[in-house]
C-alpha positions as a Markdown table, in Angstrom:
| # | Residue | x | y | z |
|---|---|---|---|---|
| 1 | Met | 0.1 | 0.1 | 0.0 |
| 2 | Asn | 1.3 | 3.5 | -0.9 |
| 3 | Thr | 1.1 | 6.1 | 1.6 |
| 4 | Lys | 3.2 | 8.7 | 0.1 |
| 5 | Ser | 0.8 | 10.9 | -0.6 |
| 6 | Ile | -0.1 | 11.6 | 2.8 |
| 7 | Thr | 2.2 | 13.8 | 4.6 |
| 8 | Asp | 0.4 | 14.3 | 7.8 |
| 9 | Arg | 2.0 | 11.2 | 10.1 |
| 10 | Ala | -1.1 | 10.4 | 12.4 |
| 11 | Glu | -3.4 | 10.2 | 9.2 |
| 12 | Arg | -0.9 | 7.7 | 7.2 |
| 13 | Lys | -0.7 | 5.8 | 10.3 |
| 14 | Lys | -4.5 | 5.4 | 10.9 |
| 15 | Val | -4.7 | 4.7 | 6.8 |
| 16 | Lys | -2.0 | 1.9 | 7.5 |
| 17 | Arg | -3.4 | 0.2 | 10.5 |
| 18 | Ala | -6.9 | 0.1 | 8.5 |
| 19 | Ala | -5.6 | -1.6 | 5.7 |
| 20 | Arg | -3.2 | -3.9 | 7.8 |
| 21 | Lys | -6.8 | -5.0 | 9.7 |
| 22 | Lys | -8.6 | -5.4 | 6.2 |
| 23 | Ala | -5.8 | -7.2 | 4.6 |
| 24 | Ala | -6.0 | -11.6 | 4.6 |
| 25 | Pro | -4.0 | -13.2 | 7.6 |
| 26 | Lys | -0.9 | -14.4 | 6.4 |
| 27 | Ala | -0.4 | -17.9 | 5.9 |
| 28 | Lys | 1.7 | -20.0 | 9.1 |
| 29 | Arg | 5.3 | -20.4 | 8.8 |
| 30 | Ala | 6.0 | -24.2 | 7.0 |
| 31 | Ala | 7.2 | -26.7 | 9.7 |
| 32 | Gly | 10.4 | -27.4 | 8.1 |
| 33 | Val | 11.6 | -23.7 | 7.5 |
| 34 | Ala | 14.2 | -22.5 | 9.8 |
| 35 | Arg | 14.1 | -18.9 | 11.0 |
| 36 | Gly | 16.6 | -16.5 | 12.6 |
| 37 | Ser | 19.1 | -17.9 | 14.7 |
| 38 | Leu | 18.0 | -21.3 | 13.9 |
| 39 | Lys | 19.5 | -21.2 | 10.5 |
| 40 | Lys | 22.3 | -23.1 | 9.3 |
| 41 | Arg | 25.5 | -21.1 | 9.2 |
| 42 | Val | 27.7 | -21.1 | 6.0 |
| 43 | Thr | 31.3 | -22.6 | 6.6 |
| 44 | Lys | 34.3 | -20.6 | 6.2 |
| 45 | Met | 36.3 | -21.2 | 3.0 |
| 46 | Thr | 39.5 | -22.6 | 3.1 |
| 47 | Lys | 43.0 | -19.5 | 3.2 |
| 48 | Gly | 45.3 | -20.5 | 0.6 |
| 49 | Gln | 45.2 | -21.1 | -3.0 |
| 50 | Arg | 42.1 | -19.3 | -4.6 |
| 51 | Lys | 39.5 | -21.8 | -6.5 |
| 52 | Arg | 39.1 | -19.6 | -9.5 |
């Protein structure tokens, strides 16, 4: 939703809240999807000769 044209902060906030209330609820995250700190970390590449 674009609220750039509304300059008054309170008015823009009111419009955004109304739109958020009207919007369809978001689907739950799938069971197998890790989020945040539960995500796997990328192992550091070895130092030394360049790969390419």
